[in-house]
C-alpha positions as a printed NumPy array, in Angstrom:
array([[-17.032,  55.204, -11.524],
       [-20.189,  54.386, -13.364],
       [-22.998,  56.547, -12.017],
       [-23.691,  59.598,  -9.909],
       [-25.111,  57.795,  -6.848],
       [-21.741,  56.067,  -6.417],
       [-19.874,  59.318,  -6.899],
       [-22.142,  60.955,  -4.339],
       [-21.451,  58.25 ,  -1.769],
       [-17.725,  58.761,  -2.108],
       [-17.932,  62.539,  -2.373],
       [-19.91 ,  62.696,   0.896],
       [-16.869,  61.493,   2.818],
       [-13.837,  62.137,   0.617],
       [-13.199,  65.623,   1.96 ],
       [-13.407,  64.519,   5.604],
       [-10.49 ,  62.92 ,   7.419],
       [-10.463,  59.106,   7.667],
       [-12.973,  58.529,   4.829],
       [-12.576,  54.812,   4.05 ],
       [-14.629,  53.244,   6.847],
       [-17.697,  55.474,   6.348],
       [-17.561,  54.944,   2.576],
       [-17.412,  51.169,   3.038],
       [-20.338,  51.313,   5.451],
       [-22.353,  53.45 ,   3.055],
       [-21.961,  50.914,   0.228],
       [-22.516,  47.999,   2.603],
       [-25.787,  49.461,   3.861],
       [-26.957,  50.488,   0.391],
       [-26.363,  47.115,  -1.271],
       [-26.483,  44.713,   1.687],
       [-22.932,  43.577,   0.915],
       [-19.697,  44.76 ,  -0.688],
       [-19.551,  43.588,  -4.274],
       [-16.411,  43.499,  -6.349],
       [-17.844,  46.315,  -8.46 ],
       [-18.405,  48.443,  -5.352],
       [-14.879,  47.824,  -4.123],
       [-13.475,  48.85 ,  -7.479],
       [-15.576,  52.043,  -7.347],
       [-14.238,  52.805,  -3.88 ],
       [-10.641,  52.005,  -4.786],
       [-10.817,  54.368,  -7.754],
       [-12.661,  57.101,  -5.873],
       [-10.315,  57.112,  -2.876],
       [ -7.201,  56.219,  -4.877],
       [ -6.47 ,  53.048,  -2.934],
       [ -4.78 ,  50.075,  -4.65 ],
       [ -7.489,  47.49 ,  -5.213],
       [ -5.398,  44.656,  -3.755],
       [ -4.858,  46.65 ,  -0.549],
       [ -8.567,  47.402,  -0.303],
       [ -9.566,  43.744,  -0.729],
       [ -7.081,  42.736,   1.965],
       [ -8.392,  45.351,   4.369],
       [-12.083,  44.613,   3.807],
       [-11.708,  40.865,   4.245],
       [ -9.849,  41.374,   7.521],
       [-13.039,  42.619,   9.236],
       [-15.785,  40.27 ,  10.46 ],
       [-18.862,  42.269,   9.513],
       [-18.257,  43.452,   5.965],
       [-20.103,  40.82 ,   3.968],
       [-18.946,  39.841,   0.509],
       [-22.05 ,  37.73 ,  -0.138],
       [-25.327,  39.223,  -1.469],
       [-27.627,  40.365,   1.375],
       [-25.048,  39.232,   3.922],
       [-25.66 ,  42.359,   5.979],
       [-29.131,  41.122,   6.929],
       [-28.222,  37.565,   7.885],
       [-28.385,  36.991,  11.647],
       [-25.159,  36.846,  13.599],
       [-25.199,  35.363,  17.103],
       [-22.757,  35.759,  19.971],
       [-20.536,  32.788,  20.778],
       [-18.717,  34.512,  23.636],
       [-17.976,  32.742,  26.938],
       [-21.11 ,  33.865,  28.779],
       [-23.52 ,  33.356,  25.897],
       [-22.075,  29.974,  24.94 ],
       [-23.003,  28.716,  28.401],
       [-26.48 ,  30.264,  28.115],
       [-27.502,  28.379,  24.982],
       [-26.039,  29.995,  21.874],
       [-26.252,  26.76 ,  19.877],
       [-29.898,  26.153,  20.78 ],
       [-30.927,  29.737,  20.006],
       [-29.041,  29.7  ,  16.706],
       [-30.95 ,  26.578,  15.695],
       [-34.259,  28.291,  16.507],
       [-33.407,  31.508,  14.648],
       [-31.946,  29.696,  11.651],
       [-29.323,  30.83 ,   9.189],
       [-27.069,  32.264,  11.898],
       [-23.353,  32.794,  11.694],
       [-21.383,  33.241,  14.894],
       [-19.726,  36.455,  15.988],
       [-17.345,  37.223,  18.859],
       [-18.711,  38.783,  22.043],
       [-20.583,  41.973,  21.014],
       [-20.624,  43.592,  24.47 ],
       [-24.003,  42.393,  25.76 ],
       [-22.791,  39.993,  28.452],
       [-25.131,  41.577,  30.992],
       [-28.167,  40.428,  28.972],
       [-27.377,  37.364,  26.874],
       [-27.872,  36.232,  24.134],
       [-27.474,  38.995,  21.487],
       [-28.313,  38.466,  17.826],
       [-27.277,  41.12 ,  15.313],
       [-29.835,  41.643,  12.541],
       [-28.6  ,  44.293,  10.148],
       [-28.384,  47.432,  12.296],
       [-30.476,  46.051,  15.145],
       [-29.284,  44.17 ,  18.208],
       [-31.855,  41.686,  19.461],
       [-31.772,  39.713,  22.71 ],
       [-33.082,  36.172,  23.054],
       [-33.029,  32.945,  25.034],
       [-33.756,  29.433,  23.749],
       [-37.531,  29.017,  23.653],
       [-38.232,  32.764,  23.731],
       [-38.713,  35.306,  20.927],
       [-36.038,  37.833,  20.09 ],
       [-36.665,  41.316,  21.505],
       [-35.015,  44.678,  20.978],
       [-34.233,  46.715,  24.048],
       [-31.952,  49.484,  25.243],
       [-28.819,  48.998,  27.282],
       [-29.508,  48.441,  30.991],
       [-28.656,  51.323,  33.278],
       [-25.995,  50.566,  35.883],
       [-27.42 ,  49.027,  39.087],
       [-27.972,  51.367,  41.993],
       [-25.135,  51.043,  44.491],
       [-25.542,  50.653,  48.258],
       [-26.027,  53.821,  50.289],
       [-22.78 ,  55.655,  50.906],
       [-21.058,  54.537,  47.703],
       [-19.758,  57.487,  45.671],
       [-19.569,  57.323,  41.89 ],
       [-17.76 ,  59.477,  39.348],
       [-18.686,  58.645,  35.74 ],
       [-22.021,  57.117,  36.801],
       [-22.921,  59.829,  39.302],
       [-25.466,  61.507,  36.993],
       [-26.033,  58.797,  34.397],
       [-29.468,  57.813,  35.759],
       [-30.791,  61.392,  35.548],
       [-33.718,  61.666,  33.098],
       [-32.674,  63.084,  29.734],
       [-28.965,  62.975,  30.554],
       [-28.164,  61.898,  26.965],
       [-29.533,  65.187,  25.567],
       [-27.774,  68.53 ,  25.695],
       [-30.505,  70.097,  27.831],
       [-30.531,  67.17 ,  30.234],
       [-26.751,  67.136,  30.439],
       [-26.538,  70.833,  31.194],
       [-29.31 ,  70.525,  33.789],
       [-27.095,  68.094,  35.712],
       [-23.886,  70.129,  35.594],
       [-22.687,  69.228,  32.116],
       [-20.142,  71.514,  30.413],
       [-19.67 ,  73.568,  33.604],
       [-16.194,  72.132,  34.143],
       [-15.225,  72.768,  30.532],
       [-16.315,  76.399,  30.745],
       [-14.119,  76.888,  33.802],
       [-11.177,  75.162,  32.117],
       [-11.481,  77.271,  28.968],
       [-11.352,  80.395,  31.139],
       [ -7.909,  79.312,  32.313],
       [ -4.854,  78.057,  30.46 ],
       [ -4.005,  74.683,  28.946],
       [ -1.175,  74.37 ,  31.459],
       [ -3.581,  74.811,  34.37 ],
       [ -5.799,  72.092,  32.937],
       [ -2.863,  69.729,  32.516],
       [ -1.789,  70.391,  36.1  ],
       [ -5.285,  69.554,  37.35 ],
       [ -5.426,  66.244,  35.462],
       [ -1.949,  65.361,  36.724],
       [ -2.954,  66.147,  40.297],
       [ -6.099,  64.022,  40.095],
       [ -4.131,  60.833,  39.54 ],
       [ -6.385,  59.805,  36.633],
       [ -4.827,  56.982,  34.634],
       [ -6.125,  55.277,  31.523],
       [ -9.218,  53.178,  32.193],
       [ -9.005,  51.134,  29.   ],
       [ -6.406,  48.691,  30.245],
       [ -2.926,  50.192,  30.042],
       [ -3.288,  52.524,  33.031],
       [ -0.943,  55.212,  31.678],
       [ -1.245,  58.578,  33.515],
       [ -3.653,  60.716,  31.507],
       [ -2.048,  64.046,  32.293],
       [  1.36 ,  62.782,  31.217],
       [ -0.042,  61.542,  27.886],
       [ -1.786,  64.844,  27.209],
       [  1.337,  66.811,  28.105],
       [  3.453,  64.734,  25.718],
       [  1.092,  65.574,  22.858],
       [  0.974,  69.251,  23.846],
       [  4.784,  69.379,  23.779],
       [  5.202,  67.371,  20.568],
       [  6.063,  68.957,  17.238],
       [  3.688,  68.561,  14.317],
       [  0.243,  69.807,  13.283],
       [ -2.644,  69.116,  13.221],
       [ -2.917,  67.231,  16.499],
       [ -5.712,  64.759,  17.117],
       [ -7.813,  63.329,  19.962],
       [ -9.032,  59.752,  19.461],
       [-11.614,  58.112,  21.708],
       [-11.074,  54.351,  21.675],
       [-14.653,  53.064,  21.807],
       [-13.82 ,  49.731,  20.187],
       [-14.881,  47.822,  23.278],
       [-14.057,  44.385,  21.883],
       [-12.771,  42.563,  24.955],
       [-15.224,  39.771,  25.882],
       [-16.934,  40.552,  29.17 ],
       [-16.598,  44.341,  28.792],
       [-19.65 ,  46.525,  28.208],
       [-19.097,  49.63 ,  30.365],
       [-18.307,  52.005,  27.509],
       [-21.602,  51.171,  25.834],
       [-23.52 ,  52.338,  28.918],
       [-21.54 ,  55.58 ,  29.099],
       [-22.055,  56.412,  25.435],
       [-25.727,  55.435,  25.43 ],
       [-26.702,  57.403,  28.521],
       [-23.99 ,  60.066,  28.888],
       [-22.576,  60.84 ,  25.412],
       [-21.992,  64.505,  26.176],
       [-19.581,  63.543,  28.973],
       [-17.373,  61.882,  26.361],
       [-17.673,  64.922,  24.095],
       [-16.854,  67.318,  26.934],
       [-13.831,  65.216,  27.86 ],
       [-12.601,  65.281,  24.277],
       [-12.993,  69.062,  23.965],
       [-11.046,  69.465,  27.216],
       [ -8.313,  67.18 ,  25.873],
       [ -8.206,  69.248,  22.675],
       [ -7.815,  72.467,  24.671],
       [ -5.023,  70.977,  26.784],
       [ -3.086,  69.657,  23.798],
       [ -3.877,  72.123,  21.013],
       [ -5.717,  69.51 ,  18.965],
       [ -8.166,  70.587,  16.265],
       [ -9.871,  67.307,  15.362],
       [-11.162,  64.239,  17.129],
       [-12.541,  60.82 ,  16.321],
       [-14.734,  58.432,  18.251],
       [-13.782,  54.993,  16.911],
       [-16.891,  52.959,  17.725],
       [-17.141,  49.196,  17.553],
       [-19.439,  47.875,  14.839],
       [-21.695,  45.942,  17.2  ],
       [-23.086,  49.137,  18.796],
       [-25.368,  50.456,  16.011],
       [-27.808,  52.172,  18.381],
       [-24.883,  53.872,  20.101],
       [-23.73 ,  55.309,  16.776],
       [-27.073,  57.086,  16.385],
       [-26.93 ,  58.426,  19.954],
       [-23.412,  59.773,  19.473],
       [-24.234,  61.423,  16.16 ],
       [-27.271,  63.115,  17.725],
       [-25.22 ,  64.383,  20.672],
       [-22.453,  65.655,  18.391],
       [-25.083,  67.473,  16.316],
       [-26.47 ,  69.135,  19.452],
       [-22.988,  70.151,  20.57 ],
       [-22.143,  71.558,  17.155],
       [-25.399,  73.546,  16.992],
       [-24.618,  74.975,  20.429],
       [-21.139,  76.094,  19.359],
       [-19.41 ,  73.544,  21.577],
       [-17.869,  72.006,  18.459],
       [-16.693,  73.884,  15.416],
       [-14.68 ,  77.096,  14.965],
       [-14.751,  78.231,  18.609],
       [-14.944,  74.932,  20.518],
       [-11.629,  75.466,  22.356],
       [-12.259,  79.15 ,  22.88 ],
       [-12.687,  82.036,  20.452],
       [-10.941,  81.248,  17.18 ],
       [ -9.791,  77.776,  18.234],
       [-11.6  ,  75.048,  16.364],
       [-12.286,  71.445,  17.25 ],
       [-14.228,  69.113,  14.96 ],
       [-15.431,  65.688,  16.044],
       [-16.265,  62.668,  13.882],
       [-17.664,  59.198,  14.55 ],
       [-15.947,  56.378,  12.713],
       [-17.577,  52.971,  13.051],
       [-15.353,  49.89 ,  12.945],
       [-16.285,  46.659,  11.209],
       [-15.499,  43.935,  13.709],
       [-11.872,  43.225,  14.608],
       [-10.734,  42.655,  18.191],
       [ -7.21 ,  43.806,  17.386],
       [ -8.53 ,  47.313,  16.646],
       [ -8.875,  47.822,  20.391],
       [ -5.066,  48.054,  20.383],
       [ -4.376,  51.729,  19.829],
       [ -1.964,  51.485,  16.903],
       [ -4.18 ,  48.967,  15.088],
       [ -7.056,  51.381,  15.639],
       [ -5.033,  54.222,  14.122],
       [ -4.192,  52.119,  11.081],
       [ -7.878,  51.256,  10.72 ],
       [ -8.818,  54.942,  10.893],
       [ -6.284,  55.755,   8.209],
       [ -7.78 ,  53.116,   5.921],
       [ -4.832,  50.754,   5.993],
       [ -4.624,  47.13 ,   7.141],
       [ -5.214,  47.189,  10.916],
       [ -2.02 ,  45.474,  12.033],
       [ -0.378,  46.747,  15.241],
       [  2.507,  49.127,  14.659],
       [  5.995,  48.643,  16.016],
       [  6.717,  50.922,  18.96 ],
       [  8.562,  53.247,  19.385],
       [  7.617,  55.699,  18.033],
       [  4.47 ,  56.105,  20.11 ],
       [  1.171,  57.745,  19.129],
       [  1.859,  60.808,  21.269],
       [  4.421,  61.844,  18.64 ],
       [  3.534,  59.64 ,  15.636],
       [ -0.154,  58.777,  15.782],
       [ -2.931,  59.494,  13.291],
       [ -1.321,  60.432,   9.97 ],
       [  2.042,  60.185,  11.768],
       [  1.247,  63.283,  13.854],
       [  0.861,  63.803,  17.636],
       [ -2.252,  62.018,  18.865],
       [ -3.987,  61.354,  22.166],
       [ -5.729,  57.969,  22.327],
       [ -7.973,  57.672,  25.389],
       [-10.656,  55.197,  26.421],
       [-14.319,  56.176,  26.809],
       [-14.28 ,  55.832,  30.614],
       [-11.119,  57.947,  30.858],
       [-12.628,  60.786,  28.835],
       [-15.967,  60.575,  30.673],
       [-14.086,  61.091,  33.952],
       [-12.694,  64.446,  32.825],
       [-15.885,  66.574,  33.204],
       [-16.34 ,  65.359,  36.78 ],
       [-12.721,  66.147,  37.662],
       [-13.033,  69.617,  36.134],
       [-16.267,  70.251,  37.987],
       [-15.393,  68.82 ,  41.424],
       [-11.626,  69.161,  41.533],
       [ -8.546,  66.961,  41.44 ],
       [ -8.56 ,  66.328,  45.18 ],
       [-12.164,  65.113,  45.066],
       [-11.342,  62.595,  42.367],
       [ -8.173,  61.382,  44.05 ],
       [-10.088,  60.896,  47.271],
       [-12.599,  58.512,  45.689],
       [-10.095,  55.657,  45.782],
       [ -9.224,  53.52 ,  48.793],
       [ -5.833,  53.761,  50.443],
       [ -3.213,  55.079,  48.07 ],
       [ -5.34 ,  54.517,  44.988],
       [ -6.977,  57.408,  43.113],
       [-10.433,  57.491,  41.592],
       [-12.875,  54.805,  40.608],
       [-13.115,  51.97 ,  38.1  ],
       [-16.183,  50.651,  36.298],
       [-16.345,  46.859,  36.474],
       [-18.439,  44.993,  33.906],
       [-19.674,  41.937,  35.793],
       [-21.357,  39.025,  34.016],
       [-21.773,  35.273,  33.942],
       [-22.915,  33.158,  36.892],
       [-23.851,  36.024,  39.179],
       [-27.282,  37.091,  40.448],
       [-27.047,  40.766,  39.484],
       [-24.804,  41.275,  36.433],
       [-24.122,  44.795,  35.245],
       [-21.726,  47.715,  35.4  ],
       [-20.539,  48.634,  38.884],
       [-18.436,  51.718,  39.575],
       [-16.214,  50.894,  42.543],
       [-13.427,  52.749,  44.322],
       [ -9.993,  51.7  ,  43.156],
       [ -8.772,  49.238,  45.773],
       [-12.253,  47.804,  46.465],
       [-12.396,  44.124,  47.558],
       [-13.408,  41.782,  44.74 ],
       [-15.29 ,  39.474,  47.11 ],
       [-17.42 ,  42.363,  48.379],
       [-18.397,  43.209,  44.811],
       [-19.182,  39.59 ,  43.936],
       [-21.048,  38.528,  47.049],
       [-22.491,  41.649,  48.687],
       [-23.186,  43.953,  45.763],
       [-23.889,  41.449,  42.968],
       [-25.478,  38.668,  45.04 ],
       [-22.961,  35.877,  44.45 ],
       [-23.476,  32.877,  42.181],
       [-27.036,  32.167,  43.425],
       [-29.07 ,  28.924,  43.426],
       [-26.913,  27.409,  46.137],
       [-23.827,  27.557,  43.917],
       [-20.406,  28.973,  44.723],
       [-18.003,  30.995,  42.616],
       [-15.436,  28.63 ,  41.12 ],
       [-13.455,  31.197,  39.132],
       [-13.555,  34.59 ,  37.494],
       [-11.78 ,  35.986,  34.472],
       [ -9.913,  39.265,  34.775],
       [ -9.467,  41.998,  32.16 ],
       [-12.271,  40.406,  30.162],
       [-10.399,  37.325,  28.997],
       [ -6.926,  38.815,  28.723],
       [ -6.05 ,  38.432,  32.4  ],
       [ -6.84 ,  34.729,  32.583],
       [ -8.538,  33.199,  35.633],
       [ -8.49 ,  33.91 ,  39.352],
       [ -9.799,  31.293,  41.759],
       [ -9.526,  29.95 ,  45.299],
       [ -7.741,  32.148,  47.832],
       [ -6.68 ,  34.513,  45.057],
       [-10.245,  35.797,  44.85 ],
       [ -9.362,  37.764,  47.983],
       [ -7.8  ,  40.568,  45.969],
       [ -8.619,  44.226,  45.738],
       [ -9.574,  45.825,  42.43 ],
       [ -6.361,  47.605,  41.552],
       [ -3.374,  46.685,  39.436],
       [ -0.806,  46.026,  42.203],
       [ -3.059,  43.571,  44.036],
       [ -4.168,  41.681,  40.926],
       [ -0.738,  41.63 ,  39.313],
       [  0.633,  40.04 ,  42.477],
       [ -1.533,  37.033,  41.556],
       [ -0.202,  36.87 ,  38.001],
       [ -3.144,  38.661,  36.353],
       [ -4.205,  42.257,  35.746],
       [ -7.316,  44.454,  35.982],
       [ -7.174,  45.867,  32.455],
       [-10.424,  47.296,  31.149],
       [-12.363,  45.854,  34.085],
       [-14.402,  43.022,  32.581],
       [-15.032,  40.162,  35.028],
       [-16.886,  36.992,  34.033],
       [-18.012,  34.658,  36.824],
       [-18.133,  30.846,  36.559],
       [-19.844,  28.788,  39.247],
       [-18.884,  25.356,  40.535],
       [-20.854,  23.523,  37.82 ],
       [-18.648,  24.777,  34.969],
       [-15.966,  22.754,  33.181],
       [-13.049,  25.163,  33.287],
       [-11.132,  23.349,  30.53 ],
       [-14.146,  23.904,  28.281],
       [-14.239,  27.575,  29.289],
       [-10.497,  27.891,  28.61 ],
       [-10.909,  26.236,  25.211],
       [-13.595,  28.746,  24.215],
       [-11.396,  31.617,  25.365],
       [ -8.352,  30.4  ,  23.441],
       [-10.476,  29.733,  20.369],
       [-11.486,  33.409,  20.524],
       [ -7.86 ,  34.553,  20.664],
       [ -6.931,  32.246,  17.782],
       [ -9.757,  33.658,  15.663],
       [ -8.861,  37.261,  16.522],
       [ -5.09 ,  37.015,  16.111],
       [ -4.249,  39.45 ,  13.33 ],
       [ -1.623,  37.095,  11.924],
       [  1.172,  39.656,  11.785],
       [  3.53 ,  37.678,  14.007],
       [  3.856,  33.903,  13.938],
       [  4.246,  33.318,  17.73 ],
       [  0.682,  34.569,  18.273],
       [ -0.771,  33.301,  14.995],
       [  0.527,  29.751,  15.49 ],
       [  0.661,  29.689,  19.282],
       [ -3.017,  30.486,  19.816],
       [ -3.953,  27.748,  17.334],
       [ -1.754,  25.174,  19.064],
       [ -3.073,  26.072,  22.507],
       [ -6.632,  25.812,  21.197],
       [ -5.845,  22.317,  19.935],
       [ -4.29 ,  21.283,  23.271],
       [ -7.457,  22.387,  25.062],
       [ -9.602,  20.372,  22.661],
       [ -7.97 ,  16.956,  22.961],
       [ -4.89 ,  17.46 ,  20.807],
       [ -1.255,  17.047,  21.747],
       [  0.524,  14.614,  24.092],
       [ -1.562,  12.12 ,  26.047],
       [  0.59 ,  12.141,  29.179],
       [  0.217,  14.976,  31.659],
       [  3.909,  15.815,  32.017],
       [  4.466,  16.085,  28.266],
       [  1.24 ,  18.067,  27.804],
       [  2.211,  20.543,  30.522],
       [  5.756,  20.908,  29.147],
       [  4.464,  21.604,  25.643],
       [  1.796,  24.084,  26.774],
       [  4.279,  25.856,  29.051],
       [  6.822,  26.127,  26.228],
       [  4.2  ,  27.559,  23.865],
       [  3.096,  30.062,  26.495],
       [  6.627,  31.218,  27.283],
       [  7.483,  31.7  ,  23.616],
       [  4.309,  33.678,  22.964],
       [  4.8  ,  35.983,  25.947],
       [  8.408,  36.729,  25.051],
       [  8.146,  37.185,  21.291],
       [  4.617,  38.276,  20.283],
       [  4.283,  41.651,  18.61 ],
       [  1.404,  42.974,  20.72 ],
       [ -0.657,  42.374,  23.829],
       [ -2.945,  39.722,  22.328],
       [ -0.162,  37.164,  22.004],
       [  1.226,  38.11 ,  25.394],
       [ -2.13 ,  37.838,  27.186],
       [ -3.598,  34.686,  25.621],
       [ -1.188,  32.339,  27.467],
       [ -2.545,  33.598,  30.798],
       [ -5.595,  31.436,  30.066],
       [ -3.599,  28.182,  30.054],
       [ -1.198,  29.306,  32.785],
       [ -4.018,  30.117,  35.187],
       [ -5.909,  26.956,  34.211],
       [ -2.875,  24.88 ,  35.214],
       [ -2.433,  26.904,  38.394],
       [ -5.968,  26.672,  39.735],
       [ -7.456,  23.56 ,  38.13 ],
       [ -4.765,  20.865,  37.864],
       [ -7.275,  18.086,  38.506],
       [ -9.505,  19.213,  35.642],
       [ -6.44 ,  19.414,  33.376],
       [ -5.381,  15.901,  34.378],
       [ -8.857,  14.592,  33.592],
       [ -8.771,  16.372,  30.248],
       [ -5.374,  14.926,  29.239],
       [ -5.454,  11.436,  30.741],
       [ -9.103,  10.835,  31.609]])
């Protein structure tokens, strides 16, 4: 290393766990890009092979290797924004590079300028504004994670405590970890990030696992296009996430936690750091966070733009400073997670549910769902709908009621042609299959899944082959490249949706079906398994549009 400022940058983080990402961000923000000299300083300071570091840095979208690249505008080319005029706005702004959906589908079109997220429309100036609060629900609707989010000052410690914050944690800490685990089991809470694994069972597996120290990781890498619920929770209710993580630490015996935050939420990073500082000053984090003599420390680690890091093992590799490929499983993170030790990985919405369950009881939470379903689910609704936004609905709620009654339908005399499920990963639903309820059994019966709860709406003016092409292009860009079925398959499907391949319908369908089957059966992770749902559902619901595309 050549000078003390560089040594200070590295020294600031070297003694903390997971130092690489914050060190890279510190250099990136200082210089406006990551120079070769800076990377060599970092490699030497953190004792990382320089070749490995170059490979890791270039994997991420937002670490620039060109001078002043940090400050060049990046504009969303996600499905909703592309239909709202991304190309026209990029031409007006000038000098833009595209970026995948940055979680602002409820207010397109976002432009990232350094550490500021601006919103614009063609013909209008860019403006900076806070995340929208969730829409008010009709009278009689009961919320869980959004029940207090609109309260003034809720993001501060005083405001959070004034609305019941940390009351549930205090009660839990007065009992035993086993009692807390029993309560979470009884509530029926399952992961709200997509997988739907029972939360109590995951926590119990970590509590019972051998190996120390144990870790709680909040997956806040909300990279699925069409999903923006976690941003609202962290912006307006950050202490709920912190309280949930402290409770998880108490239940499992964990002493450290990380919030892995997606790069495209710079304002959220500041909010989380402020809330963590308040909690630490109040003794809610630190040496006695889990009770007298039982420490829990919490750190924010900001990603750098990689969709695959939403997959929990890729996220763990990213935290550790290695190339963020998915890991082979088993073993699973509950026994071999961060630093190969027992680790809980939970989504933001899952953790934000915990304080409400602790405060109101397991039976209350279970009773929020409809029929046999427990709890609620936040749905991020965007696209061709009158009132986009985050809606917290009971599990088992009718999709059509959400679309038409709560969100106002497609508007302007249009009708809903199709929706995507699970952001993009669940493919399309259309026609009679829109008469589903918002729960996994109902949606899986139609060949899709609910996942993280992002739903994008497309009215009857949209070319669904064009929409499918944009979706597959996203998956091809975001494929990590570890396995060839996904790496090659997403590229070939993108080409088939853009005029490539056979020019007879039967041959085109056979080739696309073969690609899809191979990807679903042999891909290493969920990206390669989910991407074919785009073409499968396109063929299922829009055969005439496919015929026109191939033979027209």
